[in-house]
C-alpha positions in Angstrom: -11.5 -161.8 107.3 -13.8 -163.4 104.8 -11.9 -161.4 102.1 -8.8 -162.4 103.1 -9.3 -165.6 103.7 -10.4 -165.9 99.6 -7.8 -163.9 98.7 -5.5 -166.0 100.5 -6.9 -169.5 99.4 -6.5 -167.9 95.7 -3.1 -166.9 95.9 -2.4 -170.3 97.4 -4.0 -172.5 94.9 -2.4 -170.2 92.1 1.0 -170.6 93.6 0.7 -174.2 94.1 -0.4 -174.5 90.5 2.1 -172.4 89.1 4.4 -174.9 91.4 3.0 -177.7 89.9 3.2 -176.6 86.3 7.0 -175.7 86.8 7.5 -179.0 87.9 5.7 -180.6 85.0 7.1 -178.3 82.5 10.9 -179.1 83.8 10.0 -183.0 84.1 8.9 -182.4 80.6 12.4 -181.0 79.4 14.4 -183.0 81.1 12.9 -186.0 79.4 13.2 -184.5 76.5 16.8 -183.3 76.6 17.5 -187.4 77.8 16.0 -188.5 74.1 17.9 -186.0 72.5 21.3 -187.3 74.1 20.6 -191.0 73.7 19.6 -190.3 69.7 22.6 -188.0 69.1 24.5 -191.3 70.3 22.6 -193.7 68.1 23.0 -191.5 65.1 26.7 -191.0 66.0 27.2 -194.8 65.7 25.4 -195.3 62.5 27.2 -192.6 61.1 30.3 -194.2 62.0 28.9 -197.8 61.1 28.0 -197.0 57.4 31.5 -195.4 56.7 34.5 -197.1 56.6 36.9 -198.8 59.3 40.0 -195.6 59.8 42.4 -198.7 60.4 42.4 -200.7 57.0 40.3 -198.0 55.1 37.6 -200.7 54.1 33.9 -200.9 55.2 33.2 -202.9 58.1 31.7 -205.7 56.6 29.8 -206.7 59.6 32.4 -206.3 62.0 30.6 -204.8 64.5 33.2 -205.8 67.7 35.6 -203.0 65.6 32.5 -200.5 65.5 32.1 -200.7 68.8 35.5 -200.6 69.4 36.1 -197.3 67.6 33.2 -195.2 68.8 33.8 -196.5 72.5 37.4 -195.0 72.2 35.9 -191.6 70.2 33.1 -190.9 72.7 33.0 -188.7 75.4 30.0 -189.2 78.0 28.3 -186.7 79.9 27.4 -186.9 83.5 24.7 -189.8 84.1 25.0 -191.1 80.5 26.5 -194.9 80.0 27.4 -196.9 76.7 26.8 -200.8 77.1 27.6 -202.8 73.3 26.6 -206.7 72.9 28.3 -209.0 70.7 27.0 -212.7 70.1 24.4 -212.3 72.8 27.1 -211.4 75.6 28.2 -208.0 76.8 31.0 -206.9 74.9 32.1 -203.4 76.3 30.9 -200.2 78.1 32.5 -197.0 79.2 32.8 -196.2 82.9 29.3 -196.2 83.7 28.3 -198.7 81.4 30.5 -200.9 83.4 28.1 -201.3 85.9 24.7 -201.5 83.8 26.6 -204.1 81.9 26.4 -206.5 85.4 23.0 -205.9 86.1 19.6 -207.8 84.9 18.8 -205.2 82.2 21.5 -207.0 80.0 18.9 -209.7 79.9 16.9 -207.7 77.8 19.3 -205.9 75.7 20.5 -209.3 74.3 17.1 -210.5 73.1 16.6 -206.9 71.0 16.1 -207.4 67.5 14.6 -204.2 66.8 15.2 -200.4 68.3 13.7 -200.0 71.8 12.9 -196.8 74.0 11.9 -197.2 77.4 12.2 -196.1 81.2 12.5 -198.7 83.8 12.9 -198.3 87.7 15.9 -200.1 89.0 17.0 -200.3 92.7 20.8 -199.7 92.0 20.6 -196.9 89.3 17.1 -195.8 89.8 15.3 -194.6 86.9 17.3 -195.5 83.8 16.1 -194.5 80.2 17.8 -196.2 77.3 17.5 -196.7 73.6 18.7 -200.0 72.2 19.7 -200.5 68.7 20.4 -203.8 67.2 22.8 -203.6 64.4 22.2 -206.2 61.7 24.0 -207.7 58.4 22.8 -209.8 55.6 19.3 -210.6 57.8 21.8 -211.3 60.8 21.3 -209.7 64.2 25.5 -209.2 65.1 25.3 -207.4 68.3 23.3 -204.5 70.3 24.0 -200.7 71.0 22.4 -199.3 74.1 23.1 -196.0 75.1 21.5 -195.1 78.7 20.9 -192.2 80.7 21.1 -192.1 84.7 17.9 -190.0 85.5 18.1 -189.9 88.8 20.9 -187.4 89.1 18.4 -184.7 86.5 15.4 -185.5 88.4 17.4 -184.5 91.5 18.2 -181.3 90.0 14.5 -180.8 88.8 13.7 -181.8 92.8 16.1 -179.0 93.6 14.8 -176.7 91.5 11.3 -177.4 92.5 12.0 -176.8 96.3 14.0 -173.6 95.4 10.7 -172.7 93.8 8.5 -173.6 96.5 10.6 -171.4 99.2 10.1 -168.3 96.5 6.2 -169.1 96.2 6.2 -169.4 100.0 8.2 -166.1 100.6 5.5 -164.3 97.9 2.8 -166.0 99.5 3.7 -164.7 103.1 4.5 -161.2 102.1 1.1 -161.2 99.7 -0.6 -162.3 102.6 0.6 -159.5 105.5 0.3 -157.1 102.3 -2.8 -158.2 101.8 -3.9 -157.8 105.4 -2.9 -154.4 105.7 -4.3 -153.1 102.4 -7.7 -154.7 103.7 -7.7 -152.6 106.6 -6.9 -149.7 105.0 -9.7 -150.0 102.2 -12.4 -151.5 104.6 -11.2 -148.7 106.8 -13.9 -146.5 105.5 -16.5 -149.7 106.7 -15.7 -149.7 110.2 -15.6 -146.1 110.3 -19.1 -146.3 109.1 -20.2 -148.6 112.0 -18.8 -146.3 114.5 -20.5 -143.5 113.2 -23.7 -145.6 113.2 -23.5 -146.2 116.7 -22.0 -143.1 117.9 -25.4 -141.2 116.3 -27.9 -140.5 119.5 -31.0 -138.2 119.3 -29.0 -135.6 120.0 -25.9 -135.5 118.1 -25.8 -136.3 114.4 -22.6 -134.1 113.4 -20.4 -136.5 113.3 -19.6 -137.8 109.3 -17.2 -140.3 107.7 -14.2 -138.8 106.2 -14.4 -139.3 102.5 -11.1 -139.9 100.2 -11.0 -141.0 96.4 -13.7 -142.0 94.1 -13.9 -145.9 94.7 -17.1 -147.9 95.6 -16.4 -147.5 100.0 -16.3 -143.3 99.0 -19.4 -143.2 97.2 -21.0 -145.2 100.0 -19.2 -143.1 102.6 -20.3 -139.8 100.3 -24.1 -141.6 100.7 -23.8 -142.1 104.0 -23.0 -138.6 105.2 -25.8 -137.4 102.7 -28.3 -139.8 104.4 -27.4 -138.2 108.0 -27.5 -134.5 106.4 -30.9 -135.9 105.6 -31.7 -137.0 108.5 -30.6 -134.6 110.7 -32.4 -131.7 108.9 -35.4 -134.0 109.5 -34.8 -134.6 112.9 -34.3 -130.8 113.4 -37.3 -129.8 111.9 -39.6 -132.3 113.6 -37.7 -131.0 117.1 -38.1 -126.8 115.8 -41.9 -127.7 115.3 -42.1 -129.4 118.7 -40.7 -126.6 120.3 -42.6 -123.8 118.3 -45.7 -125.5 119.0 -45.1 -126.2 122.5 -44.0 -122.8 123.0 -46.8 -120.9 121.2 -49.4 -123.4 122.2 -48.9 -122.6 125.7 -50.1 -119.4 126.2 -54.2 -120.2 124.8 -54.1 -123.2 126.4 -53.4 -121.5 129.4 -56.3 -118.9 128.7 -58.5 -121.0 128.0 -57.8 -123.3 131.1 -57.8 -120.5 132.9 -61.6 -118.9 131.9 -63.7 -122.8 132.1 -62.1 -122.3 135.5 -63.8 -119.4 136.1 -66.9 -119.5 134.6 -69.8 -119.3 136.9 -73.7 -119.6 135.7 -74.0 -116.6 134.7 -75.8 -116.8 131.0 -74.2 -113.8 129.7 -70.4 -114.1 131.4 -71.3 -117.9 129.9 -71.7 -116.3 126.3 -68.4 -114.3 127.0 -66.3 -117.7 127.9 -67.5 -119.3 124.9 -66.3 -116.2 122.5 -63.1 -116.3 124.0 -62.4 -119.9 124.0 -63.4 -119.7 120.3 -61.1 -117.2 119.1 -58.3 -118.6 121.3 -59.0 -122.1 119.5 -59.1 -120.1 116.3 -55.5 -118.3 117.4 -53.8 -121.7 117.7 -55.3 -123.1 114.3 -53.7 -120.4 112.5 -50.6 -121.1 114.8 -50.7 -124.8 114.1 -51.1 -124.2 109.9 -48.4 -121.7 110.0 -46.6 -124.2 112.0 -47.2 -126.8 109.3 -45.9 -124.6 106.8 -42.8 -123.4 107.9 -42.2 -127.1 107.9 -43.2 -127.8 104.5 -41.1 -125.2 103.9 -38.2 -127.1 104.6 -39.2 -130.2 101.8 -38.1 -130.5 98.3 -41.8 -130.4 97.2 -42.8 -127.6 99.1 -43.1 -125.0 95.5 -44.6 -126.6 92.5 -44.0 -123.6 89.7 -45.4 -123.4 86.8 -45.9 -119.9 84.7 -47.7 -117.5 85.2 -48.8 -113.5 84.7 -47.5 -111.0 87.6 -49.5 -108.4 86.2 -53.1 -110.3 87.2 -51.9 -112.2 90.5 -50.8 -108.1 91.2 -54.5 -106.8 90.6 -56.0 -110.4 92.1 -53.8 -109.9 95.1 -55.4 -106.1 95.2 -58.9 -107.5 95.1 -58.5 -109.9 97.9 -57.1 -107.5 99.9 -60.7 -105.8 100.0 -61.7 -109.2 102.2 -58.8 -108.4 104.8 -60.0 -104.8 105.9 -61.9 -102.0 105.4 -59.3 -100.2 103.8 -58.2 -98.7 100.5 -55.8 -100.6 98.4 -54.1 -99.1 95.5 -52.3 -101.2 92.8 -48.9 -98.7 92.7 -47.5 -101.1 89.2 -48.1 -104.1 87.4 -45.6 -106.1 85.5 -46.8 -107.5 82.5 -44.3 -110.5 82.9 -44.5 -114.2 82.8 -42.8 -116.1 86.5 -42.2 -119.6 86.5 -43.3 -120.2 90.2 -45.6 -121.3 92.8 -48.7 -119.0 92.5 -50.3 -120.5 95.5 -47.5 -119.8 97.8 -46.4 -116.6 96.4 -50.2 -115.7 97.0 -49.8 -117.5 100.4 -46.5 -115.2 101.1 -47.7 -111.7 99.4 -51.5 -111.8 101.6 -49.2 -112.4 104.9 -47.7 -109.1 104.0 -50.7 -107.7 103.3 -52.1 -108.9 106.9 -48.8 -107.6 109.0 -49.6 -104.5 107.0 -53.1 -104.0 108.7 -51.8 -105.8 112.0 -49.5 -102.4 111.7 -51.6 -99.4 110.6 -54.8 -97.3 111.5 -57.9 -97.6 109.7 -58.9 -95.9 107.0 -54.9 -95.6 105.7 -54.4 -97.2 102.5 -52.2 -100.3 101.4 -50.6 -100.1 98.2 -49.7 -103.7 96.3 -47.4 -103.7 93.1 -45.0 -105.6 91.1 -42.1 -104.9 88.7 -39.3 -106.3 86.4 -35.7 -105.5 88.0 -32.9 -106.8 85.5 -33.5 -111.1 85.8 -35.6 -110.5 88.9 -39.4 -109.9 89.6 -40.4 -108.1 92.6 -43.8 -108.5 94.3 -44.4 -105.3 97.3 -47.1 -104.4 100.0 -45.9 -100.8 100.7 -48.0 -99.2 104.0 -47.7 -95.6 105.2 -47.5 -97.0 109.4 -45.4 -96.4 111.4 -42.2 -98.0 110.5 -39.6 -100.2 111.9 -37.0 -99.2 114.2 -33.5 -100.6 113.9 -33.3 -103.2 116.8 -36.8 -105.0 115.3 -34.9 -104.9 111.9 -32.5 -107.5 112.9 -34.8 -110.2 114.3 -37.8 -109.7 112.1 -37.6 -112.3 110.0 -37.4 -115.1 112.9 -40.0 -117.2 114.2 -42.3 -115.7 116.7 -40.1 -112.3 116.4 -43.0 -109.6 117.2 -41.9 -106.0 116.6 -43.0 -103.1 118.7 -44.6 -101.4 116.1 -46.9 -98.6 117.3 -50.0 -99.2 115.9 -50.9 -103.1 116.0 -54.0 -103.6 116.1 -54.7 -107.2 116.5 -51.9 -110.0 118.2 -50.4 -112.6 116.1 -47.9 -115.3 116.5 -45.1 -114.1 115.0 -44.7 -116.6 112.0 -46.2 -114.5 109.2 -42.7 -113.0 108.1 -40.8 -115.7 108.2 -43.4 -118.0 106.3 -42.9 -114.9 103.5 -39.5 -115.7 104.1 -39.0 -119.7 103.8 -41.2 -119.2 100.6 -38.7 -116.7 99.0 -36.1 -118.7 99.3 -37.5 -121.9 98.3 -37.7 -120.1 94.9 -34.4 -119.1 94.8 -35.5 -115.5 95.9 -35.6 -113.3 99.0 -37.2 -110.7 101.4 -36.5 -106.7 101.0 -37.4 -104.0 103.5 -37.5 -100.9 103.1 -38.9 -98.6 106.2 -38.6 -94.9 107.7 -39.7 -94.6 111.2 -42.8 -92.6 110.5 -43.2 -92.9 106.9 -44.2 -96.4 106.7 -42.3 -99.9 105.4 -42.0 -101.5 101.9 -41.7 -105.5 101.9 -40.7 -106.8 98.9 -41.0 -110.4 97.4 -37.7 -111.2 94.8 -38.1 -113.6 91.9 -35.7 -114.6 89.4 -37.9 -114.4 86.1 -37.1 -117.2 83.7 -36.5 -115.6 80.4 -37.6 -118.5 78.5 -41.1 -119.2 80.2 -41.3 -115.9 78.5 -40.7 -117.0 75.0 -42.8 -119.9 75.3 -46.1 -120.5 73.1 
C-alpha cells in the first residue's frame, strides 16, 4: 500500500502539473492570438490612412472620418472582435460588436488617448476586454482614435472547455493507471507474500517448502537467496538431527553396559578391578564413537578438507609404517605412485587408517595387509588390500552406511560401524569416491580414488 500510495501521489501530482501547464500554454496562446488580431487591425488602418481616398483619388489629408468610413465598410470582423472610432472626442462609428462598447464607460478612457495603449480590462457587461487604442494625428493634432477590441470571454471559455476535457481525460488516465498499478504491484510483490507465507509455514520438521522463482529481477534474486538459505538451514538441521539420532542410538549400549556393571559391582577387590577395566573400555569406545560422529558431522561443512600438494609415494610408505602400530602383522607396500596430489593429507591419512583398522578387524592374526597407490588416467588410487574372508553380496549394499557392520568371518574386534562411512565422506569431500573389490574366501581391496590436479605437478 505504501508503494502504491507513493505511485498514485506522484501520478496525481504529475497529471495536475501537466493540466496546469496545458492551461498556461493555452492562455498564453490565446493572448498571443488576440494581440496578433489587434495588431493586424491597426496595421490595416495605418495602411489605409497612408494611402489615398478611393473616392477622390487624393490623400486623406487629415480626414479621419473618411478613413474610418472606408475602413468599417471594408472590414469583416471575426467573432468577438469589435471596432470603435472616435472623432472630436466623441464616438463616431462602430461595427455591430463595437456599438455596445461605444456606449460603455470605456469610451471615457479612449477619448483621452494621445498615444497607443494596449490593455485588458474586466467589465461587468462583456467580461475581460483586450483592446488596442491608436490615436490618428495630423500636423501634430490628434483628430481621432481608432480602437480595436476583443471580447476575451468566449476565447477564455474555449480554454476552460479544453482544460475540462483534459481534466476528464487525465482523470480517466489516473484511475486506469492506478488500477493497473494495483494489479502490477500485486504481481510484483507476490514473491514477498510467498516468502512470508513460506517463512511462517516452516516448522521444526518441515523444511521442504521453497519459493517459486521466475525472471532475473531483484525479487527473483531475493527468492533464490531465500531458497539457498533454506537449503543451508535444512542441511544444518538435518546434520544436527542425524548427529543426535546417531549419538543416541550408538551411545545407549555402552551406557547400559556401564550402568549394569556398576550396579552389580560387589566388594571383592578382583571384581572391582575387572569392573573398572570393563567400564574404562566402554568409555574409550564411547569416546571413539563421539569422535567418529563429529568427523561425519564435519564432513558436511565446506571447510572439512583443506587441500595442499603432497607426494603420494611418501604418504603411501608413511601409512605402511603407521600400520605397524595398529597390529603386529606384516605390512606390505604393493606399489607407491610418484605423483603430486592436491588434497588434505591429514584427512586422506585418516581415511586410509580407517581402512587399515577395518582390515585388521576382519583378518586373522599374522595375515599380511598390503598398502599401495597408483595413477590411473587423471585419478590416483590409494588402497588397502587384505587376504580375509571377503564380503558377502548382501553386506556390500549397505557397507558404507552409518552403523553398518558386515557379518564377515574372522572379525576380531567390535566397532560402531562408522569407519567406512567416514572414509566415504572424506573421499567425496575431495571430489572422489571409494571402490571395493572383494571375493569370498580370497580377500578385499578398498581403494580411495582422488582426482589429480596436473597443474600441481608442473608447479615448482
